C-alpha positions as CSV (number, residue, x, y, z in Angstrom):
1,M,109.2,82.5,136.4
2,K,105.7,82.0,135.0
3,S,104.7,85.4,136.5
4,I,107.5,87.2,134.8
5,L,106.7,85.6,131.4
6,F,103.0,86.5,131.9
7,I,103.9,90.1,132.6
8,L,106.2,90.3,129.6
9,L,103.6,88.8,127.3
10,W,100.8,90.9,128.7
11,G,102.9,94.1,128.4
12,S,103.8,93.4,124.8
13,S,100.2,92.8,123.8
14,F,99.1,95.9,125.6
15,N,101.7,97.9,123.6
16,S,100.4,96.5,120.3
17,F,96.8,97.3,121.3
18,A,97.8,100.9,122.4
19,A,99.6,101.5,119.1
20,E,96.5,100.3,117.1
21,E,94.4,102.9,119.0
22,T,96.6,105.8,117.9
23,I,96.7,105.4,114.2
24,P,95.7,108.8,112.7
25,L,92.9,108.9,110.2
26,L,92.9,111.1,107.1
27,T,89.6,111.4,105.3
28,I,89.1,112.4,101.7
29,K,85.8,114.1,101.2
30,D,84.9,116.5,98.3
31,H,88.5,115.9,97.1
32,Q,90.0,117.4,100.2
33,F,92.0,115.8,103.1
34,T,90.7,116.2,106.6
35,P,92.6,117.0,108.7
36,S,95.0,118.7,106.3
37,T,97.9,118.4,108.7
38,L,99.2,115.5,110.8
39,K,102.1,115.3,113.3
40,V,104.2,112.2,113.8
41,K,107.4,111.4,115.7
42,A,110.6,111.9,113.8
43,G,112.9,108.9,113.5
44,E,110.1,106.3,114.0
45,R,108.0,104.2,111.6
46,F,104.3,105.1,111.8
47,K,100.9,104.2,110.3
48,I,98.1,106.3,109.0
49,K,94.7,105.3,107.7
50,V,93.3,107.0,104.6
51,K,89.6,106.8,104.1
52,N,88.1,107.8,100.7
53,D,84.6,109.0,101.4
54,D,84.2,110.3,97.8
55,A,82.4,108.4,95.0
56,T,85.6,108.6,92.8
57,S,89.0,107.1,93.2
58,E,92.0,109.0,94.6
59,E,95.7,108.4,94.8
60,F,97.6,109.4,98.0
61,E,101.0,110.6,96.9
62,S,104.0,112.3,98.3
63,K,107.2,113.0,96.4
64,T,109.1,113.8,99.7
65,I,107.9,110.7,101.6
66,I,108.1,108.7,98.4
67,V,104.7,107.0,98.5
68,E,101.9,106.5,95.9
69,K,98.8,104.5,96.9
70,F,95.5,104.1,95.0
71,I,92.3,104.3,97.1
72,A,89.1,103.1,95.6
73,P,85.8,105.0,96.3
74,K,84.4,104.3,99.8
75,Q,87.5,102.3,100.8
76,T,90.1,102.7,103.6
77,I,93.7,101.8,103.4
78,T,96.5,101.7,106.1
79,L,99.9,103.0,105.2
80,T,103.1,102.2,107.1
81,L,105.7,105.0,106.5
82,G,108.9,106.3,107.8
83,P,111.0,106.7,109.7
84,L,111.3,110.4,108.7
85,K,113.8,113.0,109.7
86,A,112.4,116.0,111.5
87,G,110.7,118.4,109.1
88,E,107.6,119.0,107.0
89,Y,106.4,116.7,104.2
90,E,103.7,117.5,101.6
91,F,101.2,115.0,100.4
92,F,98.4,115.3,97.8
93,G,95.7,113.5,95.9
94,D,97.2,112.8,92.5
95,L,93.8,112.8,90.8
96,H,92.7,116.1,92.3
97,P,95.9,117.9,93.2
98,A,94.3,121.4,93.2
99,T,92.2,120.6,96.2
100,A,93.5,117.4,97.8
101,K,96.5,118.8,99.7
102,G,98.1,118.1,103.1
103,R,101.2,118.3,105.2
104,L,102.8,115.9,107.6
105,T,105.1,117.3,110.3
106,A,107.7,115.0,111.8
107,E,108.9,116.3,115.2
């Protein structure tokens, strides 16, 4: 019985660790997102990290995902989003919308 409990606990911590390793990173540099496109699994909650390498603030925003999040200069935030239906979702930097643009694809 102890062996089964150990295996179950070990497996659940491994899954948590593996999920942490796969959080995509969006970087804001020169008021642009890199990469400008991300893919996620449709129908599942997901996390993304957004790192602002600029000396000015930015606001990560998406009207289709329904999210607005302020990011101070030289800071990193983690967003938990979804689940999303299969499709494409635009996001942008609200303070620099002409250059800070991106797309998230849920497959």
